[in-house]
Z-matrix of the N, CA and C atoms (Angstrom, degrees):
N
C 1 1.455
C 2 1.534 1 108.95
N 3 1.312 2 117.57 1 127.11
C 4 1.461 3 122.88 2 -177.19
C 5 1.525 4 110.59 3 -93.19
N 6 1.331 5 116.02 4 140.49
C 7 1.463 6 120.33 5 177.57
C 8 1.535 7 111.35 6 -87.44
N 9 1.339 8 116.39 7 -9.92
C 10 1.467 9 120.38 8 178.36
C 11 1.519 10 109.43 9 -83.28
N 12 1.310 11 115.03 10 133.14
C 13 1.452 12 120.32 11 176.64
C 14 1.513 13 108.93 12 -110.08
N 15 1.306 14 116.20 13 154.99
C 16 1.464 15 120.51 14 175.58
C 17 1.520 16 108.65 15 -66.43
N 18 1.348 17 117.63 16 143.22
C 19 1.468 18 119.06 17 178.10
C 20 1.525 19 110.70 18 -66.32
N 21 1.300 20 114.82 19 152.46
C 22 1.461 21 120.30 20 175.41
C 23 1.530 22 108.18 21 -62.58
N 24 1.307 23 116.22 22 143.65
C 25 1.460 24 121.92 23 177.92
C 26 1.519 25 108.87 24 -117.55
N 27 1.343 26 115.85 25 134.76
C 28 1.461 27 122.00 26 176.41
C 29 1.526 28 107.85 27 -122.34
N 30 1.313 29 116.45 28 163.94
C 31 1.460 30 121.53 29 177.28
C 32 1.532 31 108.65 30 -93.28
N 33 1.315 32 117.10 31 135.72
C 34 1.459 33 121.70 32 174.96
C 35 1.531 34 107.78 33 -59.49
N 36 1.343 35 118.38 34 127.76
C 37 1.466 36 120.42 35 -178.60
C 38 1.535 37 113.68 36 -63.31
N 39 1.317 38 117.61 37 -20.74
C 40 1.458 39 120.98 38 -177.43
C 41 1.525 40 112.84 39 -91.85
N 42 1.342 41 117.41 40 -47.48
C 43 1.470 42 119.93 41 -172.78
C 44 1.528 43 114.03 42 -119.57
N 45 1.318 44 117.75 43 -3.05
C 46 1.471 45 123.68 44 178.26
C 47 1.526 46 114.70 45 70.29
N 48 1.329 47 119.53 46 11.76
C 49 1.463 48 120.28 47 174.23
C 50 1.523 49 108.91 48 -68.72
N 51 1.322 50 118.61 49 146.90
C 52 1.460 51 120.16 50 176.67
C 53 1.528 52 110.94 51 -70.73
N 54 1.335 53 115.86 52 139.08
C 55 1.461 54 122.34 53 179.73
C 56 1.525 55 107.62 54 -127.83
N 57 1.334 56 116.87 55 121.92
C 58 1.459 57 120.61 56 176.55
C 59 1.524 58 108.52 57 -73.64
N 60 1.325 59 117.48 58 131.03
C 61 1.470 60 122.25 59 -178.07
C 62 1.521 61 108.10 60 -84.43
N 63 1.326 62 115.23 61 82.17
C 64 1.464 63 122.36 62 -178.47
C 65 1.521 64 109.21 63 -131.77
N 66 1.346 65 116.94 64 163.17
C 67 1.474 66 118.98 65 177.15
C 68 1.528 67 112.76 66 -60.11
N 69 1.320 68 117.05 67 -25.84
C 70 1.467 69 120.72 68 -179.36
C 71 1.530 70 112.42 69 -75.08
N 72 1.314 71 117.63 70 -19.10
C 73 1.470 72 121.57 71 179.74
C 74 1.529 73 107.77 72 -78.05
N 75 1.306 74 114.83 73 87.15
C 76 1.467 75 123.13 74 -171.19
C 77 1.533 76 114.50 75 -59.56
N 78 1.324 77 118.17 76 -32.03
C 79 1.467 78 120.83 77 -173.82
C 80 1.520 79 113.28 78 -110.83
N 81 1.338 80 117.77 79 15.84
C 82 1.467 81 120.33 80 -176.24
C 83 1.508 82 111.79 81 -54.00
N 84 1.282 83 119.93 82 140.37
C 85 1.450 84 128.74 83 9.57
C 86 1.524 85 113.61 84 -82.78
N 87 1.314 86 117.93 85 4.28
C 88 1.461 87 121.16 86 179.67
C 89 1.520 88 109.81 87 -86.70
N 90 1.331 89 116.57 88 154.99
C 91 1.460 90 120.50 89 -179.49
C 92 1.528 91 111.98 90 -81.98
N 93 1.332 92 116.83 91 -20.66
C 94 1.464 93 120.13 92 -175.67
C 95 1.528 94 110.16 93 -156.22
N 96 1.313 95 114.96 94 167.27
C 97 1.465 96 119.86 95 175.56
C 98 1.527 97 110.42 96 -63.20
N 99 1.332 98 116.63 97 -36.42
C 100 1.467 99 120.87 98 179.03
C 101 1.524 100 110.82 99 -57.83
N 102 1.331 101 117.21 100 -49.14
C 103 1.471 102 120.48 101 -179.84
C 104 1.535 103 110.83 102 -64.49
N 105 1.315 104 116.55 103 -36.97
C 106 1.471 105 120.58 104 178.16
C 107 1.538 106 110.11 105 -62.27
N 108 1.335 107 116.88 106 -44.08
C 109 1.463 108 120.71 107 -178.67
C 110 1.522 109 112.40 108 -70.84
N 111 1.322 110 117.59 109 -33.21
C 112 1.463 111 120.47 110 175.26
C 113 1.520 112 109.40 111 -61.31
N 114 1.339 113 116.73 112 -46.01
C 115 1.460 114 121.38 113 179.52
C 116 1.532 115 110.99 114 -62.80
N 117 1.311 116 117.03 115 -44.29
C 118 1.470 117 120.70 116 178.72
C 119 1.523 118 110.77 117 -60.18
N 120 1.318 119 117.01 118 -42.17
C 121 1.459 120 121.09 119 178.63
C 122 1.521 121 112.40 120 -62.21
N 123 1.335 122 116.77 121 -37.26
C 124 1.467 123 120.12 122 178.38
C 125 1.529 124 110.58 123 -66.03
N 126 1.324 125 117.56 124 -38.95
C 127 1.476 126 119.80 125 176.82
C 128 1.528 127 110.11 126 -67.46
N 129 1.340 128 117.18 127 -42.81
C 130 1.467 129 120.90 128 -178.79
C 131 1.526 130 111.85 129 -64.18
N 132 1.322 131 116.82 130 -34.11
C 133 1.466 132 121.35 131 179.08
C 134 1.527 133 111.51 132 -84.26
N 135 1.315 134 116.70 133 5.15
C 136 1.465 135 124.15 134 -179.62
C 137 1.525 136 112.17 135 59.51
N 138 1.349 137 116.61 136 30.56
C 139 1.459 138 121.02 137 173.48
C 140 1.528 139 110.27 138 -78.89
N 141 1.331 140 116.18 139 -22.60
C 142 1.466 141 122.43 140 177.17
C 143 1.519 142 108.21 141 -116.91
N 144 1.316 143 115.48 142 146.21
C 145 1.471 144 120.85 143 179.56
C 146 1.515 145 109.19 144 -147.15
N 147 1.313 146 116.13 145 156.91
C 148 1.459 147 122.10 146 171.31
C 149 1.515 148 106.29 147 -92.70
N 150 1.313 149 116.13 148 128.06
C 151 1.466 150 120.93 149 -177.29
C 152 1.519 151 110.66 150 -62.65
N 153 1.300 152 116.02 151 144.63
C 154 1.456 153 122.00 152 177.76
C 155 1.510 154 110.35 153 170.83
N 156 1.302 155 113.93 154 175.40
C 157 1.463 156 119.59 155 178.50
C 158 1.524 157 109.56 156 -74.44
N 159 1.324 158 118.11 157 140.88
C 160 1.461 159 119.88 158 176.39
C 161 1.526 160 110.44 159 -66.34
N 162 1.327 161 115.84 160 149.47
C 163 1.459 162 120.84 161 176.75
C 164 1.522 163 110.07 162 -71.39
N 165 1.321 164 117.34 163 147.01
C 166 1.465 165 118.77 164 175.06
C 167 1.531 166 109.83 165 -65.80
N 168 1.323 167 117.98 166 154.52
C 169 1.466 168 121.00 167 -176.73
C 170 1.528 169 113.78 168 -58.00
N 171 1.321 170 118.56 169 -24.81
C 172 1.463 171 121.30 170 -178.06
C 173 1.531 172 112.87 171 -93.06
N 174 1.321 173 119.12 172 7.41
C 175 1.466 174 122.68 173 -174.55
C 176 1.519 175 112.92 174 -61.93
N 177 1.313 176 118.25 175 -32.20
C 178 1.475 177 120.82 176 -176.20
C 179 1.531 178 112.61 177 -106.49
N 180 1.316 179 119.18 178 16.70
C 181 1.468 180 120.89 179 -177.00
C 182 1.521 181 113.01 180 -65.59
N 183 1.318 182 118.23 181 -24.49
C 184 1.462 183 120.13 182 -179.11
C 185 1.511 184 112.25 183 -73.10
N 186 1.347 185 118.90 184 -15.81
C 187 1.466 186 121.58 185 178.38
C 188 1.529 187 109.26 186 -77.42
N 189 1.310 188 114.93 187 140.37
C 190 1.451 189 119.52 188 179.48
C 191 1.532 190 109.47 189 -91.03
N 192 1.311 191 116.57 190 146.09
C 193 1.457 192 121.14 191 174.87
C 194 1.512 193 108.50 192 -90.70
N 195 1.290 194 116.88 193 129.57
C 196 1.475 195 121.24 194 -179.53
C 197 1.488 196 111.15 195 -106.12
């Protein structure tokens, strides 16, 4: 009987490839730097959002315009 267990595997959020959750998996949960950057670009382009109530129009009035 072995005390070593297989590492947990997750699906890459971008391409669905399996990714072993190990210290060697440099870009986890992504399979590669490419998939990581694709995901970052989608957030930056506001294609992805966290669900929630919209802020009221006066929420940012305390910020100064420079």
